[in-house]
C-alpha positions as CSV (number, residue, x, y, z in Angstrom):
1,X,-72.7,-10.9,1.6
2,X,-75.7,-9.3,1.6
3,X,-75.3,-5.7,4.0
4,X,-76.7,-2.3,4.2
5,X,-74.9,1.2,3.7
6,X,-76.1,4.1,5.3
7,X,-75.5,7.9,4.4
8,X,-77.1,10.5,6.2
9,X,-80.7,9.8,5.7
10,X,-80.3,7.0,2.6
11,X,-80.2,3.4,3.6
12,X,-79.6,1.0,0.8
13,X,-79.2,-3.0,0.3
14,X,-75.9,-3.9,-1.0
15,X,-73.8,-6.8,-1.5
16,X,-70.0,-7.2,-0.4
17,X,-67.9,-7.8,-3.5
18,X,-64.7,-7.5,-2.0
19,X,-63.1,-7.2,1.2
20,X,-59.4,-6.9,2.9
21,X,-58.3,-5.5,6.2
22,X,-58.7,-2.1,5.3
23,X,-61.4,-1.8,3.4
24,X,-64.4,-3.2,1.0
25,X,-66.1,-2.8,-1.8
26,X,-69.7,-3.0,-1.9
27,X,-72.3,-3.5,-5.0
28,X,-75.6,-1.4,-4.9
29,X,-78.9,-2.9,-5.8
30,X,-80.5,0.7,-5.6
31,X,-79.5,4.2,-6.6
32,X,-77.3,5.5,-3.9
33,X,-75.7,8.8,-3.6
34,X,-72.5,9.2,-1.2
35,X,-69.6,11.7,-2.2
36,X,-66.1,10.7,-1.9
37,X,-64.8,11.4,1.5
38,X,-68.3,11.0,3.4
39,X,-68.2,8.6,6.5
40,X,-70.8,5.6,5.5
41,X,-72.1,3.0,7.8
42,X,-71.8,-0.5,6.2
43,X,-74.1,-3.2,8.3
44,X,-73.4,-6.9,8.0
45,X,-74.7,-9.7,9.7
46,X,-70.8,-11.5,9.9
47,X,-69.1,-8.4,10.6
48,X,-71.8,-6.1,12.3
49,X,-72.0,-2.6,12.1
50,X,-68.7,-0.7,10.8
51,X,-68.2,3.1,9.9
52,X,-65.8,3.9,7.0
53,X,-65.1,6.8,4.6
54,X,-66.1,6.7,0.9
55,X,-63.0,6.5,-1.1
56,X,-65.0,6.1,-4.8
57,X,-68.0,5.5,-6.0
58,X,-68.4,4.3,-9.5
59,X,-70.5,2.8,-11.7
60,X,-72.9,1.4,-8.5
61,X,-70.4,0.3,-6.8
62,X,-68.7,2.0,-3.6
63,X,-65.1,1.7,-2.1
64,X,-64.9,2.0,1.7
65,X,-61.9,2.4,3.9
66,X,-62.5,1.1,7.4
67,X,-61.9,3.6,10.3
68,X,-59.0,2.5,11.9
69,X,-59.9,2.1,15.2
70,X,-59.4,-0.4,17.6
71,X,-63.5,-1.6,17.5
72,X,-62.7,-2.0,13.8
73,X,-59.7,-3.8,13.9
74,X,-61.1,-6.2,16.4
75,X,-64.1,-6.8,13.9
76,X,-62.2,-7.1,10.6
77,X,-59.9,-9.6,12.5
78,X,-62.8,-11.9,13.7
79,X,-64.4,-12.1,10.6
80,X,-61.1,-13.1,8.5
81,X,-60.8,-15.8,11.6
82,X,-64.0,-17.2,11.3
83,X,-65.9,-16.5,8.3
84,X,-63.7,-15.6,5.3
85,X,-62.8,-18.1,3.1
86,X,-59.9,-17.7,0.5
87,X,-61.0,-18.4,-3.4
88,X,-58.4,-20.7,-5.2
89,X,-58.6,-19.8,-8.9
90,X,-59.8,-23.3,-10.8
91,X,-57.8,-22.1,-14.4
92,X,-53.9,-22.3,-13.6
93,X,-52.0,-20.3,-16.1
């Protein structure tokens, strides 16, 4: 999912590579500096505008924990209800 992240005056394009009900991981297309513990915004067409806290920033990827308020819980719940599709592994052990 193509998205944007915003931190202070920085804006960068990114791709959501993992999402859960508590947070997400994004892969950045450009250099982006956000310290662990910083408040950040993620904007996506399916989810909307979400605010979260940077949990980690490593190798061009960010881990972001959503702010747990009623708006973010409703947005993530709606996303999982309407847009998210489980990926079933092709190979079985």
